[in-house]
C-alpha positions in Angstrom: 115.4 -146.0 7.2 113.3 -145.1 4.2 111.0 -143.0 6.5 113.9 -141.2 7.9 115.4 -140.5 4.5 111.8 -139.4 3.2 111.7 -137.0 6.1 114.9 -135.5 5.6 114.1 -135.1 1.8 110.7 -133.6 2.5 112.5 -131.2 5.3 115.0 -130.1 2.5 112.2 -129.5 -0.1 110.3 -127.4 2.4 113.5 -125.4 3.5 114.1 -125.0 -0.1 110.5 -123.7 -0.8 110.7 -121.3 2.2 114.1 -120.0 1.0 112.8 -119.4 -2.4 109.6 -117.5 -1.2 111.9 -115.4 1.1 114.1 -114.7 -1.9 111.2 -113.6 -4.0 109.7 -111.4 -1.4 113.1 -109.5 -0.9 113.5 -109.0 -4.7 109.9 -108.0 -5.0 110.1 -105.6 -2.1 113.5 -103.9 -2.7 114.0 -104.3 -6.6 110.9 -103.9 -8.0 109.6 -101.0 -5.9 112.8 -99.3 -7.1 111.6 -99.4 -10.6 108.5 -97.5 -9.9 110.4 -95.0 -7.7 113.0 -94.4 -10.6 110.5 -91.8 -12.4 111.3 -88.4 -11.2 109.3 -86.0 -9.5 108.7 -84.0 -12.8 107.5 -87.3 -14.6 105.3 -88.1 -11.7 103.7 -84.3 -11.4 103.1 -84.4 -15.3 101.6 -88.0 -15.1 99.3 -86.8 -12.4 98.1 -83.7 -14.4 97.4 -85.7 -17.5 95.6 -88.2 -15.8 93.5 -85.6 -13.6 92.5 -83.6 -16.9 93.0 -86.2 -19.9 95.1 -83.9 -21.9 98.9 -84.2 -22.9 100.9 -81.7 -20.6 103.9 -79.8 -21.5 106.4 -78.2 -19.3 107.0 -74.2 -19.6 109.1 -73.7 -16.6 110.4 -75.7 -13.6 111.1 -73.4 -10.5 113.7 -75.4 -8.1 113.2 -76.1 -4.4 113.9 -73.2 -2.0 113.7 -73.1 1.7 110.2 -71.5 1.8 108.5 -73.0 -1.3 108.9 -76.5 -2.8 109.4 -77.1 -6.4 106.7 -75.9 -8.9 106.0 -76.5 -12.4 104.3 -73.9 -14.9 102.6 -76.1 -17.5 100.3 -76.1 -20.2 98.3 -78.6 -22.3 99.2 -79.2 -26.0 95.7 -78.6 -26.8 95.7 -75.2 -24.9 99.1 -73.8 -24.9 98.1 -70.3 -24.3 96.6 -71.4 -21.0 99.6 -71.5 -18.7 99.1 -72.9 -15.0 101.0 -73.7 -12.1 101.4 -77.1 -10.3 102.8 -77.3 -6.8 103.2 -80.2 -4.5 103.9 -81.0 -0.8 104.4 -84.0 1.2 101.9 -84.4 4.1 102.2 -87.7 6.4 104.2 -89.3 3.7 101.9 -88.4 0.8 102.4 -86.2 -1.9 99.7 -83.8 -2.5 99.4 -81.9 -5.7 97.8 -78.4 -6.1 97.2 -76.8 -9.4 95.4 -73.6 -10.7 94.3 -74.7 -14.2 90.5 -74.1 -13.7 91.2 -70.5 -12.4 93.7 -69.9 -15.3 91.2 -71.3 -17.9 88.4 -69.2 -16.5 90.6 -65.9 -16.8 91.7 -66.8 -20.1 88.1 -67.5 -21.3 87.2 -64.0 -19.7 89.9 -62.2 -21.4 88.8 -63.5 -24.7 85.2 -62.5 -24.0 86.6 -58.9 -23.1 88.6 -58.8 -26.3 85.5 -59.9 -28.3 83.3 -56.7 -27.1 86.3 -54.2 -26.6 85.6 -52.6 -30.0 81.8 -52.0 -28.9 83.1 -50.4 -25.9 85.5 -48.2 -27.5 82.6 -47.2 -30.1 80.6 -46.0 -27.1 83.6 -43.6 -26.2 85.5 -45.6 -23.5 89.2 -45.7 -24.6 91.7 -48.7 -23.9 94.7 -47.7 -22.0 
């Protein structure tokens, strides 16, 4: 009689343990994943750019989705507010792929600064700025 009672008790403890594991899996699968997904696309894009370049980014302009193009962001870094670049993203095979033109815009900004430095010398030679 004691062995039967012990067997039933062990089966109940095992059932409660398995039930608890199933409940924890459910909570983890559907509740905690939603917390991560609660960030908006804007926050995710900003975090991606900040992590990629190691600087704090600010939004200049957000272009909403349309039929042809997806949502895009015009951003700048707090350290370089005069270099404005565009960030776009697309979904490929259930993965979000971000594209940005920061390096191109930085190179253009630096070239423009260099041209402005030598512009007085060029005008001195006789060429005029229109």
